[in-house]
N, C-alpha and C positions, 0 to 999 in steps of 0.2 A: 749343796747349799743353793737356795733359790736366789736369783739375782733380782734386786729391787727394780721396780719400774723407774724409768728416768725421772718422772715427776716426784715420786717418793724419795729418791736419792737426793734430788735438789732441795726439797723441802726439809728433809732430815738434816742435811748438811748445813743449810742456812739457819736452822733453828737455834744453833749455838751462837750467843752474842759475840763471843771472842772471835769465832770463825767468820761471822759476818763482818766484823771490824777488819780482819785480815783481808777479806775479799774486797771490801771497800777501798783499802789502801792499794790493792793490786789494780783495781779498776781505774784509780786516779793516776796510775803510772803506765808508761808504755811497757816497761819491764822493771822488776824490782827484785833484789836479791834477798835471801833469807836473812842475812846480816842486817840489811836495811829494814826489813819487816820487824826484826827483833828489837832494834834500837828504838828506845822510847815507848815500847809497847807495854812494858811491865810484865811481860810474859817471857819465859825461858826460850832459848833457841830450840830445844827439843820439843817443847809444846807447840811452837810455831810450826815446826816440821811436821808434827802430827796433824795439825789443822790443814796444812798444805796438802798432805797426803789425802785427807778426806775431800778437800776441794777438787783435787785432781781426779780422784776416783768418781766423783759426781759429774765430771766433765766441765767443771766451772773454770778451771785454770789449766794452762799447759806450761811445761818447763823447758829450759834450755841450759845445758851444762856448758860452762866455759872455764876450762881449767879446774880449779878447786871450787869455783862458785857455781851456784845454780840460780838462774833467773826465772821469775814467774811472770806470766802475763795472763790477762783474762781471756778466756776462750769465748769467742763471739757467739757461738751456738749454745753455750752452756745454759743460759737462762730460757732457751726456747720452750722446754716443757712447761715451765711456770707461766710464761707469757701465753702459750696456747691454752692452758687451763684457765687463766684469768680472762681470756677473750670470751669465753662462754658466758661470763657474767656481765659483759659489756651491754647486752640487751637490757638487763635489769636496770643498769644505771641510766641508759638512754631513756628508758620509759619513765624513770623517776624524775630526771631532769626535764623531760617534756611536760610532765604533770606540774612540776614546780613552776616552769615558765608560764603555763596556762594560769595557774593560781596567782602568780604575781601580776599578770595582765589583768586579771579580774579585780585584784585589790587596787591596782594603780593603772587605770586605763590610760 
């Protein structure tokens, strides 16, 4: 089986709204357990575990076992492929904002 490119894996993983919500909760915590992620989410523990497995495979989270509990934390380099891809479009936005700035100066000197 071909391994997906890191950017493809990150985008595919974050395309799911529930998975994005789980990732957001992990980002807001230093570490969070599966039980904490499940509580109040409206999603079963097995579904949360499946989402966590996908996030881990994409390199977005790391885990740490402590006894019977597993704690998850955001992986700092996980979003790097997405950030790198988006940086290519920074030129586009800088040019657009420069043109807007010029237009606004012409309208209201």
